[in-house]
C-alpha positions in Angstrom: 288.7 60.1 -74.6 285.3 60.3 -76.4 283.7 61.2 -73.1 286.3 63.8 -72.3 285.8 65.4 -75.8 282.2 65.4 -75.4 282.1 66.9 -71.8 284.7 69.5 -73.1 282.3 70.5 -76.0 279.3 70.7 -73.7 281.4 72.9 -71.4 282.4 75.2 -74.2 278.8 75.6 -75.3 277.8 76.4 -71.7 280.5 79.1 -71.6 279.3 80.6 -74.9 275.8 80.8 -73.4 277.0 82.6 -70.4 278.7 84.9 -72.5 275.5 85.7 -74.6 273.5 86.0 -71.4 276.0 88.5 -69.9 276.7 90.6 -72.8 275.7 90.0 -76.5 272.1 90.7 -77.7 270.1 87.8 -78.8 267.3 88.8 -81.0 264.6 87.2 -83.3 266.1 87.5 -86.7 263.8 89.2 -89.3 264.2 86.6 -92.2 260.5 86.6 -93.6 260.5 89.0 -96.6 257.4 89.7 -99.0 257.6 86.5 -100.8 257.9 84.3 -97.7 255.2 86.4 -96.2 252.9 85.7 -99.1 253.7 81.8 -98.9 253.0 81.6 -95.3 249.5 83.2 -95.8 248.8 81.0 -99.0 250.4 78.0 -97.5 248.4 78.3 -94.2 245.1 78.9 -96.1 245.5 76.1 -98.7 245.5 72.8 -96.8 243.1 70.1 -96.8 240.1 72.5 -96.8 239.8 73.0 -100.5 239.7 69.2 -101.0 237.0 68.8 -98.1 234.7 71.7 -98.1 233.3 71.8 -101.7 231.1 68.8 -100.7 229.8 70.6 -97.4 229.2 74.0 -99.2 227.2 72.4 -102.1 225.2 70.2 -99.6 224.1 73.2 -97.3 223.7 75.7 -100.1 221.5 73.4 -102.4 222.8 74.6 -105.9 225.8 74.9 -108.0 225.3 78.6 -108.5 224.8 79.5 -104.8 227.9 77.5 -103.7 230.0 79.3 -106.2 228.5 82.7 -104.7 229.2 81.3 -101.2 233.1 80.8 -102.2 233.5 84.0 -103.7 231.9 85.8 -100.8 233.9 83.8 -98.4 236.9 85.0 -99.8 235.6 88.6 -99.7 234.8 88.3 -95.9 238.4 86.9 -95.3 239.7 89.8 -97.2 237.8 92.2 -94.9 239.0 90.5 -91.7 242.6 90.6 -93.1 242.3 94.3 -93.8 241.4 94.7 -90.1 244.3 92.6 -88.9 246.7 94.4 -91.2 245.8 97.6 -89.2 246.2 95.8 -85.9 249.5 94.2 -87.0 251.2 97.5 -87.6 249.5 99.3 -84.6 250.6 96.6 -82.2 253.6 95.3 -83.8 254.0 92.1 -81.7 254.0 88.3 -82.7 251.0 86.3 -81.5 248.1 87.5 -83.5 244.6 87.6 -81.9 246.1 86.7 -78.6 248.6 89.8 -78.5 246.1 92.1 -79.7 243.2 91.0 -77.4 245.6 90.9 -74.4 246.8 94.3 -75.3 243.3 95.8 -75.8 241.0 93.8 -73.3 243.5 92.7 -70.7 245.0 89.4 -69.5 241.9 87.3 -68.9 240.5 87.8 -72.3 243.8 87.1 -74.0 244.4 84.1 -71.8 241.0 82.4 -72.9 242.1 82.9 -76.7 245.4 81.5 -75.8 244.0 78.6 -73.7 241.6 77.6 -76.5 244.2 77.9 -79.1 246.9 75.8 -77.4 244.7 73.3 -75.8 242.1 72.6 -78.6 242.3 74.6 -81.8 245.8 74.4 -83.2 246.7 70.9 -81.9 243.4 69.4 -83.3 244.0 71.1 -86.6 247.4 69.8 -86.7 246.2 66.3 -86.0 243.5 66.4 -88.6 245.8 67.7 -91.4 248.5 65.2 -90.6 245.9 62.4 -90.8 244.6 63.7 -94.2 248.4 63.7 -95.2 248.8 60.0 -94.3 245.6 58.9 -95.7 246.4 60.4 -99.1 249.9 59.2 -99.1 248.8 55.7 -98.5 246.0 55.6 -100.7 247.9 54.5 -103.7 249.7 51.9 -101.8 246.2 50.4 -100.9 243.9 51.4 -103.8 241.3 48.8 -103.1 240.8 49.2 -99.3 241.1 51.7 -96.8 244.7 52.2 -95.4 245.5 50.3 -92.1 244.8 52.3 -88.9 248.2 51.8 -87.4 250.0 52.8 -90.7 248.2 56.1 -91.0 248.9 57.0 -87.3 252.6 56.1 -87.6 252.9 58.2 -90.8 251.0 61.1 -89.2 253.3 61.0 -86.2 256.4 60.7 -88.3 255.3 63.9 -90.4 254.6 65.9 -87.3 257.9 65.0 -85.6 260.1 65.7 -88.8 258.6 69.1 -89.4 258.7 69.8 -85.6 262.6 69.1 -85.9 262.8 71.4 -88.8 261.0 74.3 -87.0 263.2 73.6 -84.0 266.4 73.8 -86.2 266.0 76.8 -88.4 263.6 79.5 -89.3 265.1 79.7 -92.8 264.8 76.0 -93.4 261.1 76.2 -92.2 260.5 79.1 -94.5 262.0 77.5 -97.5 259.9 74.4 -97.0 256.8 76.5 -96.8 257.9 78.5 -100.0 258.6 75.1 -102.0 255.4 73.4 -100.9 253.3 76.6 -101.4 254.3 76.5 -104.9 253.6 72.7 -105.0 250.0 73.5 -103.7 249.3 76.0 -106.3 250.7 73.6 -109.1 248.3 70.9 -107.9 245.3 73.1 -107.8 246.6 74.6 -111.3 246.4 71.1 -112.6 242.6 70.7 -111.6 241.8 74.1 -113.0 243.7 73.5 -116.3 241.8 70.2 -116.7 238.5 71.8 -115.8 238.9 74.7 -118.2 239.9 72.0 -121.0 236.5 70.4 -120.2 234.7 73.9 -120.5 236.4 74.8 -123.9 235.4 71.3 -125.0 231.7 72.3 -124.4 231.2 70.6 -121.1 229.6 73.5 -119.1 226.0 72.7 -119.0 226.0 72.5 -115.2 227.4 76.0 -115.0 224.8 77.8 -117.1 222.5 80.0 -114.9 219.5 78.1 -115.7 221.0 74.8 -114.4 223.3 76.2 -111.7 220.7 78.0 -109.7 217.9 75.2 -110.0 217.3 73.5 -106.7 214.5 71.2 -105.5 214.0 73.5 -102.3 215.2 76.9 -101.2 217.9 76.5 -98.4 217.1 78.1 -95.1 219.0 80.9 -93.6 220.6 78.5 -91.2 221.8 76.2 -94.1 223.4 79.2 -95.8 225.2 80.1 -92.6 226.4 76.4 -92.4 227.6 76.7 -96.1 229.6 79.8 -95.2 231.2 77.9 -92.1 232.3 75.2 -94.5 233.9 77.7 -96.9 235.4 79.6 -94.1 237.1 76.5 -92.9 238.8 76.2 -96.3 239.9 80.0 -95.9 241.1 79.8 -92.2 244.8 80.6 -91.8 244.5 84.2 -93.5 245.5 85.8 -90.2 248.6 83.6 -89.5 251.1 86.1 -90.8 250.2 88.2 -87.7 251.6 85.5 -85.5 255.1 86.3 -86.8 255.2 89.9 -87.0 258.4 90.6 -85.3 260.2 88.1 -87.8 258.9 90.1 -90.9 261.2 92.4 -92.6 259.6 95.9 -92.7 256.4 94.6 -91.5 254.6 98.0 -91.9 255.2 97.7 -95.6 255.1 94.0 -96.1 252.4 92.9 -94.0 249.6 94.7 -95.7 251.1 93.9 -99.3 251.3 90.1 -98.4 247.7 90.3 -97.2 246.5 92.3 -100.2 248.4 89.8 -102.7 247.5 86.4 -101.0 243.8 86.8 -100.0 242.6 87.8 -103.7 244.8 85.1 -105.2 243.5 82.4 -102.9 239.9 83.4 -103.6 240.4 83.4 -107.4 242.2 79.8 -107.1 239.5 78.4 -104.9 236.7 79.6 -107.3 238.3 78.3 -110.4 238.9 75.0 -108.6 235.2 74.6 -107.9 234.3 75.8 -111.4 236.6 72.9 -112.6 234.9 70.4 -110.2 231.5 71.3 -111.5 232.4 71.2 -115.0 233.2 67.6 -114.8 231.1 66.3 -112.0 227.3 66.4 -111.3 226.3 67.7 -107.9 225.1 64.1 -107.2 228.7 62.7 -107.9 230.3 65.4 -105.8 228.0 64.9 -103.0 228.5 61.1 -103.0 232.3 61.4 -103.1 234.3 61.1 -100.0 237.4 62.7 -101.6 236.3 65.2 -104.2 239.7 65.7 -105.8 240.5 62.0 -106.2 237.0 61.4 -107.8 237.7 64.2 -110.1 241.3 62.7 -110.9 240.0 59.1 -111.5 237.1 60.6 -114.0 239.4 62.8 -116.2 243.1 61.7 -115.6 242.7 58.0 -116.1 246.1 56.1 -115.3 247.5 59.5 -114.1 245.0 60.1 -111.5 247.7 59.0 -109.0 249.0 62.5 -109.2 245.9 64.0 -107.3 246.4 62.1 -104.0 250.1 62.9 -104.2 249.4 66.6 -104.7 246.9 66.6 -102.0 249.5 64.9 -99.6 252.1 67.8 -100.6 249.4 70.3 -100.0 248.8 68.9 -96.4 252.4 68.6 -95.6 253.0 72.3 -96.4 250.0 73.1 -94.4 251.3 71.2 -91.3 254.6 73.1 -91.7 252.9 76.4 -91.7 250.8 75.5 -88.6 253.7 74.5 -86.7 255.8 77.7 -87.7 253.0 80.2 -86.7 251.3 78.4 -83.9 254.7 78.0 -81.9 255.0 81.8 -82.0 251.6 81.9 -80.1 253.1 79.8 -77.2 256.3 82.1 -77.3 254.1 85.2 -77.1 252.0 83.8 -74.1 255.1 82.8 -72.2 256.4 86.4 -72.8 253.2 87.9 -71.1 253.5 85.5 -68.2 250.6 83.3 -69.3 252.8 80.2 -70.1 255.9 78.9 -68.5 258.6 81.4 -69.1 260.9 78.6 -70.7 258.7 78.9 -73.8 259.6 82.4 -74.1 263.4 81.7 -74.7 265.2 81.1 -78.0 268.3 79.3 -78.8 271.3 81.5 -78.1 272.9 80.6 -81.6 269.7 79.8 -83.7 266.9 82.2 -83.2 264.1 79.7 -82.9 261.7 78.6 -80.2 262.1 74.8 -79.9 260.2 74.4 -76.7 257.1 76.1 -78.2 257.1 73.9 -81.3 257.5 70.7 -79.2 254.3 71.7 -76.9 252.2 72.1 -80.0 253.4 68.7 -81.4 252.9 66.8 -78.2 249.3 68.1 -77.7 248.5 67.3 -81.2 249.7 63.9 -80.6 247.3 63.3 -77.7 244.5 64.8 -79.6 245.1 62.7 -82.7 244.8 59.7 -80.7 241.9 60.6 -78.2 239.7 63.5 -79.2 239.0 63.4 -82.8 235.5 64.6 -82.3 236.7 67.8 -81.0 237.2 69.1 -84.5 233.5 69.9 -84.6 234.0 72.6 -82.0 237.2 74.2 -83.3 235.4 76.3 -86.1 233.3 78.1 -83.6 236.1 78.9 -81.3 238.1 80.1 -84.3 235.4 82.3 -85.6 234.6 83.6 -82.1 238.1 84.7 -81.7 238.0 86.5 -85.1 235.0 88.6 -83.9 236.5 89.4 -80.5 239.7 90.6 -82.1 238.0 92.9 -84.7 235.6 94.2 -82.0 238.9 95.1 -80.1 240.0 97.2 -83.2 236.9 99.4 -82.6 237.3 99.5 -79.1 241.0 100.5 -79.3 240.2 103.3 -81.7 237.8 104.8 -79.1 240.3 104.1 -76.1 243.3 105.6 -77.9 242.1 107.9 -80.8 245.5 109.7 -81.1 247.6 106.6 -81.4 249.8 106.4 -84.5 248.2 103.8 -87.0 250.4 103.5 -90.2 247.4 101.7 -91.6 243.8 102.9 -90.8 241.0 101.0 -92.6 237.5 102.6 -93.2 235.2 102.2 -90.3 232.7 100.3 -92.5 235.3 97.5 -92.9 235.3 96.4 -89.4 231.7 97.2 -88.8 230.6 95.2 -91.9 232.8 92.3 -90.8 231.3 92.1 -87.4 227.7 92.5 -88.7 228.3 89.4 -90.9 229.9 87.4 -88.4 227.3 88.1 -85.6 224.7 86.9 -88.0 226.8 83.9 -89.1 227.4 82.8 -85.3 223.9 83.4 -84.4 222.4 81.2 -87.0 225.1 78.7 -86.5 224.3 78.5 -82.7 220.6 78.1 -83.7 221.4 75.3 -86.2 224.1 73.5 -84.1 223.4 74.4 -80.3 225.5 71.5 -79.0 228.5 72.1 -81.1 228.7 75.8 -80.3 227.8 75.4 -76.7 230.6 72.8 -76.1 233.0 75.1 -77.9 232.2 77.9 -75.4 232.5 75.5 -72.4 236.0 74.4 -73.7 236.9 78.1 -73.8 235.6 79.0 -70.4 237.4 76.2 -68.7 240.5 78.5 -68.9 238.9 80.9 -66.3 239.9 79.0 -63.4 243.2 78.1 -64.8 243.9 81.9 -65.2 243.0 82.8 -61.7 245.2 80.0 -60.2 248.0 79.8 -62.5 248.5 83.7 -63.7 246.3 86.1 -61.4 247.3 84.4 -58.1 250.7 86.0 -57.5 251.3 85.1 -53.7 251.9 81.4 -54.4 254.0 79.5 -51.8 257.7 80.0 -52.2 258.2 76.1 -52.9 256.2 76.7 -56.2 258.2 79.4 -57.4 261.4 77.6 -56.3 260.4 74.6 -58.4 259.5 76.7 -61.3 262.9 78.3 -61.4 264.7 75.1 -61.0 262.8 73.5 -64.0 263.4 76.6 -66.1 267.1 76.6 -65.2 267.3 72.9 -66.2 265.6 73.6 -69.3 267.9 76.3 -70.3 270.9 74.0 -69.6 269.4 71.2 -71.7 268.3 73.4 -74.6 270.9 76.2 -74.5 268.2 78.9 -74.4 268.1 82.3 -73.2 265.6 85.2 -73.1 265.6 87.3 -76.4 266.1 91.1 -76.6 263.1 92.1 -78.7 262.6 95.4 -80.3 259.2 95.3 -81.8 259.5 98.5 -83.8 261.9 98.4 -86.6 262.6 102.2 -86.9 262.5 105.2 -84.6 258.9 105.9 -83.4 257.3 108.5 -85.7 255.8 111.6 -84.0 252.6 110.7 -82.2 253.4 107.1 -81.8 252.5 106.3 -78.2 252.4 102.5 -77.5 252.4 101.6 -73.9 255.1 99.0 -74.3 257.5 101.1 -76.5 259.6 101.9 -73.5 260.4 98.3 -72.8 263.8 98.3 -74.6 264.7 95.1 -73.2 261.6 93.1 -72.5 261.7 91.0 -69.4 259.1 88.2 -68.8 256.4 88.6 -66.4 256.1 86.2 -63.3 255.6 82.8 -65.0 252.4 80.9 -64.4 252.1 77.6 -62.7 
């Protein structure tokens, strides 16, 4: 009887799925309002970076004063980049962020290379690193006098990734609510550090922040060292572009996308600067450089028996960061599959719950492999990430020249993308000069996608047996996951006069031929 009931339930689910495929419209729900949009940006930026990067910024800048300048300028540069992405996000209103914009502007090969580097290396490695940071900080109070066991940290990391993958596969609303809650938790954790630091300053402990002491240094740093300091700070600011990955799920994106950016980036810059001021008010440069966990050292020095709050707060921060990365990076796989650059099954959503379960699973599986095998690849991720920013913003300038009459709800001053590109060109050039092996390997990793593109995507006349296998595998995946192709309307309202986007006539988008 139990088997019959289960079989009957499955049959009814399949009938519903067929009815959906034949008649109803299945769309991505717009569930991300202004508040959730801000928490996505803030939650993705504030992760493990602010607890790791202060040491690297100080080490390369050579003085407390210059380190604080680097933090402020790092936020300003992220702000310039986010303004450019705001224009791209409302001009090309498609999920997928950098990948979608570069594919639209420069074509399939360039977009595929960004997709390849992101899916294979960048986001899985970042997820693995943040998950390991989470497990280390959670287990540190349990093992106060020794390093947490290797297997325990790996098992807890895997559990965290699998739990949040399940959440993102189950419900967009649940994932955004988790992001909202843990973003507030992150700001409260940093707020605690800032308040304790300000109390120290009000009590007269600010000698290290006076200009005479703050800018004193044994030797002036080279341009290459300053560039590396900016790279360290930029790592902490990475994630400012992630709202563009879910543009199609944002309520009124032409209004809320730029608003969320203009609220979030200044707020994060303000919080980061005050956090570093708090560190320097209580720790000498030598103490900070000798610490492997700056926030924990800060807590042990000032909070005494309550210092356990700090590792717990960092763990909450990284937990929210993992959720944010899964939520946004899975949309990249969705967009890649919709363009025909990944298997078409990844472009489908559950016919009753508008989520992309296969895309989230792909990111988690890849991060699990990287977590165990290629920890050193984290050294190459930053260069690929920053290179993709530059290519995308260069595409903004090219798109203005290519389509000058295209309707743009937001159009930033030309000096913004030009200034950003000049800064990043200098930064990447000096970084390449200072770390040629790291940057060279990063480029090689990206270029390995070229033969994959020509074999899997560009080569259309494959043997029929290959297409038959792909079709059967896709059909089996649909039956197992109850997923269908969504009907996506990327523009919320009727097109204003003069809006002439090349994909606007795709009222019901159909995926291109899937790649091998």
